C-alpha positions as CSV (number, residue, x, y, z in Angstrom):
1,M,-42.1,-18.6,-64.5
2,C,-39.2,-17.8,-62.1
3,G,-35.8,-18.8,-63.4
4,R,-33.6,-16.1,-61.8
5,F,-34.1,-14.1,-58.6
6,A,-32.3,-12.0,-56.1
7,M,-31.6,-12.2,-52.3
8,D,-29.9,-9.5,-50.3
9,E,-29.8,-8.0,-46.7
10,T,-33.5,-7.0,-46.9
11,V,-34.3,-10.7,-47.4
12,D,-32.3,-11.5,-44.2
13,E,-34.7,-9.2,-42.4
14,L,-37.7,-11.1,-43.7
15,I,-36.1,-14.4,-42.8
16,T,-35.7,-13.1,-39.2
17,E,-39.4,-12.5,-39.1
18,F,-40.0,-16.1,-39.9
19,V,-37.6,-17.8,-37.5
20,I,-37.6,-15.4,-34.6
21,V,-40.9,-17.0,-33.4
22,T,-39.2,-20.2,-32.5
23,G,-35.6,-19.1,-32.0
24,E,-34.4,-22.5,-33.2
25,Q,-31.2,-21.3,-34.9
26,P,-28.0,-21.6,-32.7
27,E,-26.2,-18.5,-31.7
28,N,-23.2,-19.1,-34.1
29,W,-25.2,-20.7,-36.9
30,T,-23.9,-20.1,-40.4
31,P,-26.4,-20.4,-43.3
32,D,-25.6,-22.7,-46.2
33,W,-26.6,-20.2,-48.9
34,R,-25.3,-16.8,-49.9
35,N,-27.0,-13.6,-50.8
36,S,-26.9,-13.1,-54.6
37,F,-28.5,-10.9,-57.2
38,N,-28.4,-13.7,-59.8
39,I,-29.6,-16.9,-58.3
40,K,-30.1,-19.8,-60.8
41,P,-31.7,-23.2,-60.6
42,T,-29.8,-25.9,-58.7
43,Q,-28.1,-23.3,-56.5
44,H,-28.8,-23.2,-52.8
45,V,-31.6,-20.8,-51.6
46,A,-32.9,-19.9,-48.2
47,T,-35.9,-22.1,-47.4
48,V,-38.4,-21.8,-44.5
49,F,-40.5,-24.7,-43.5
50,E,-42.1,-26.5,-40.6
51,S,-41.7,-30.1,-39.6
52,A,-42.9,-32.3,-36.7
53,R,-41.5,-35.7,-35.5
54,D,-43.1,-38.4,-33.3
55,G,-46.2,-36.3,-32.6
56,A,-44.3,-33.4,-31.2
57,A,-45.3,-29.8,-32.0
58,P,-44.1,-28.5,-35.4
59,V,-40.8,-26.7,-35.4
60,R,-40.1,-23.9,-37.9
61,R,-36.8,-24.4,-39.6
62,L,-34.6,-22.4,-41.9
63,E,-32.2,-24.2,-44.2
64,G,-30.5,-24.0,-47.6
65,A,-32.1,-26.0,-50.3
66,R,-31.2,-27.0,-53.8
67,W,-33.4,-24.9,-56.0
68,S,-34.9,-27.7,-58.2
69,L,-37.0,-30.2,-56.4
70,L,-36.1,-33.9,-56.4
71,P,-38.9,-36.2,-55.3
72,S,-37.7,-38.9,-52.8
73,W,-38.4,-41.6,-55.4
74,A,-36.1,-40.1,-58.1
75,R,-33.2,-42.4,-58.9
76,E,-30.9,-39.7,-60.2
77,E,-30.1,-36.1,-59.4
78,K,-30.6,-35.0,-63.0
79,L,-34.2,-35.3,-64.1
80,K,-35.5,-35.3,-67.6
81,Y,-37.6,-32.2,-66.9
82,P,-37.1,-29.0,-65.0
83,T,-38.5,-28.8,-61.4
84,F,-37.4,-25.4,-60.2
85,N,-41.0,-24.2,-60.8
86,A,-44.2,-26.1,-60.2
87,R,-47.5,-25.1,-61.8
88,S,-50.1,-24.2,-59.1
89,E,-52.9,-25.6,-61.3
90,T,-51.5,-29.1,-61.3
91,A,-49.0,-29.4,-58.3
92,A,-51.5,-31.3,-56.1
93,S,-51.9,-34.0,-58.7
94,K,-48.5,-34.3,-60.3
95,P,-46.5,-37.3,-59.0
96,T,-43.4,-35.1,-58.6
97,F,-45.1,-32.5,-56.4
98,K,-48.3,-33.9,-54.9
99,S,-46.8,-35.4,-51.7
100,S,-45.0,-32.1,-51.0
101,V,-48.3,-30.2,-51.4
102,V,-49.7,-32.5,-48.6
103,S,-47.0,-32.0,-46.0
104,K,-43.9,-30.3,-47.3
105,R,-44.7,-26.7,-48.0
106,A,-42.1,-23.9,-47.8
107,I,-41.5,-20.3,-48.3
108,I,-38.5,-19.0,-50.3
109,P,-37.7,-15.4,-49.5
110,A,-36.6,-13.1,-52.3
111,R,-35.8,-9.4,-53.0
112,G,-37.5,-9.8,-56.4
113,Y,-37.1,-11.8,-59.6
114,F,-36.1,-11.4,-63.3
115,E,-38.3,-12.0,-66.3
116,W,-37.6,-11.6,-70.0
117,K,-39.9,-10.1,-72.5
118,T,-39.4,-11.7,-75.9
119,V,-40.2,-9.7,-79.1
120,G,-39.0,-11.5,-82.2
121,K,-35.4,-12.6,-81.4
122,T,-34.9,-9.8,-78.8
123,K,-35.2,-10.6,-75.1
124,T,-35.4,-7.7,-72.7
125,P,-34.8,-8.3,-69.0
126,F,-37.1,-6.8,-66.3
127,F,-36.9,-6.9,-62.5
128,V,-40.2,-7.6,-60.6
129,R,-40.5,-6.6,-57.0
130,D,-42.5,-5.1,-54.2
131,P,-40.9,-1.7,-53.7
132,D,-41.7,-1.7,-50.0
133,H,-41.1,-5.3,-48.9
134,S,-39.2,-8.5,-49.7
135,L,-41.2,-11.3,-51.3
136,A,-42.3,-14.6,-49.9
137,F,-42.6,-17.2,-52.7
138,A,-44.9,-20.1,-52.0
139,G,-42.7,-23.2,-52.4
140,L,-42.6,-27.0,-51.9
141,Y,-39.7,-29.0,-50.6
142,S,-38.5,-32.6,-50.6
143,W,-35.7,-34.6,-49.0
144,W,-33.7,-36.7,-51.5
145,R,-30.6,-38.9,-51.4
146,A,-29.0,-41.0,-54.2
147,S,-28.6,-44.1,-52.0
148,P,-29.1,-45.2,-48.4
149,D,-25.4,-44.5,-47.8
150,D,-25.7,-40.9,-48.8
151,D,-26.8,-37.9,-46.7
152,W,-30.2,-36.4,-47.3
153,M,-30.3,-33.3,-49.4
154,L,-33.1,-30.7,-49.1
155,T,-34.5,-29.6,-52.4
156,A,-37.2,-27.0,-53.3
157,T,-39.4,-25.5,-56.0
158,I,-41.3,-22.3,-56.4
159,L,-45.0,-22.4,-57.3
160,T,-46.2,-20.3,-60.3
161,R,-49.6,-19.1,-61.5
162,Q,-51.0,-17.4,-64.5
163,A,-49.7,-13.8,-64.8
164,E,-52.2,-11.0,-64.9
165,G,-52.1,-7.3,-65.7
166,P,-48.7,-5.7,-66.5
167,L,-46.9,-8.9,-65.6
168,A,-48.7,-10.8,-68.4
169,E,-47.2,-8.4,-70.9
170,I,-43.8,-9.7,-70.0
171,H,-44.4,-13.4,-69.4
172,D,-47.5,-15.6,-69.0
173,R,-46.4,-17.1,-65.6
174,T,-45.4,-15.5,-62.3
175,P,-44.4,-16.9,-58.9
176,V,-47.1,-17.3,-56.3
177,T,-46.1,-14.6,-53.8
178,L,-47.7,-14.8,-50.4
179,P,-49.0,-11.8,-48.4
180,A,-48.2,-11.7,-44.7
181,H,-51.5,-13.1,-43.5
182,M,-51.1,-16.2,-45.7
183,R,-47.6,-17.2,-44.8
184,D,-48.3,-19.0,-41.5
185,V,-51.2,-20.8,-43.1
186,W,-49.1,-22.0,-45.9
187,L,-46.3,-23.2,-43.6
188,D,-48.6,-24.9,-41.0
189,A,-47.3,-28.5,-40.8
190,T,-50.5,-29.6,-39.0
191,V,-52.6,-28.9,-42.1
192,S,-52.8,-31.5,-44.8
193,G,-52.5,-29.6,-48.1
194,D,-54.5,-30.1,-51.2
195,Q,-55.5,-28.2,-54.4
196,Q,-57.9,-26.1,-52.4
197,L,-55.0,-24.8,-50.2
198,V,-52.9,-24.1,-53.3
199,D,-55.8,-22.3,-54.9
200,A,-56.2,-20.2,-51.7
201,A,-52.5,-19.3,-51.9
202,V,-52.9,-18.2,-55.5
203,D,-56.0,-16.1,-54.7
204,T,-54.2,-14.3,-51.9
205,S,-51.1,-13.7,-54.0
206,R,-53.1,-11.4,-56.2
207,Q,-53.2,-9.0,-53.1
208,V,-49.4,-8.5,-53.4
209,E,-48.8,-5.5,-55.5
210,L,-45.7,-5.8,-57.7
211,D,-44.0,-3.4,-60.0
212,L,-41.4,-4.0,-62.7
213,Y,-38.8,-2.1,-64.6
214,E,-36.3,-2.8,-67.4
215,V,-32.8,-3.7,-66.4
216,A,-29.5,-4.1,-68.3
217,P,-28.7,-7.4,-70.0
218,I,-27.6,-10.0,-67.4
219,G,-24.5,-12.2,-67.9
220,R,-24.8,-15.7,-66.7
221,D,-22.2,-15.3,-64.0
222,A,-22.8,-11.6,-63.3
223,D,-23.6,-10.6,-59.7
224,G,-24.1,-7.5,-57.7
225,P,-26.7,-4.8,-56.9
226,E,-26.2,-3.2,-60.3
227,L,-28.2,-6.1,-61.8
228,I,-31.4,-4.7,-60.3
229,E,-30.8,-1.1,-61.2
230,P,-33.3,0.3,-63.8
231,V,-31.8,1.3,-67.2
232,K,-33.7,4.6,-66.9
233,P,-35.0,6.6,-63.9
234,L,-38.3,5.3,-62.5
235,F,-39.7,8.7,-61.9
């Protein structure tokens, strides 16, 4: 599961790696998201994806997306079930996500994410990260609008898989985090995605070595780099 995560300047560097290939962003372009150490569902997050129109070559794009996917057929913005995460085991068959698996795959960059370990009634927050690199979450996106008179809104979700090793001691789910060699494959708009592609992403995500450490309790509206500071020295 991934219900809170962090973006900061190191994530901006990762974003540059994605978009510098095409150079599509205008010189004075202003992103429609903000760096934050406490990002929550329905807030805007940086989202990288490829799209092609009228047979043209795919173009890599970087936009802000509402973190909670809304399928194009949804009648209302508020669904009866959460869609900020999508289970990798069923995403290719679930009506909410299956068309996005086919042709609307994305990457959501992050510094790391928070997870809570529950023992009895006590919940202890941990921060999960790659100490050397920013993370690239495998995601899905969809364009949605309430009516034909409204503007289209970009929405996105983060794929999750079964947690393993030390992560499983905190929570049974973890985001699908892509290693560098899988990122272009996942984004490739010329590839029709299916469960086999999702499974390949899950398999390669096991190559990304993550560590975790306990952090202080996190207020709902708290923000700042202190949120990802360990409560005790790591070494």
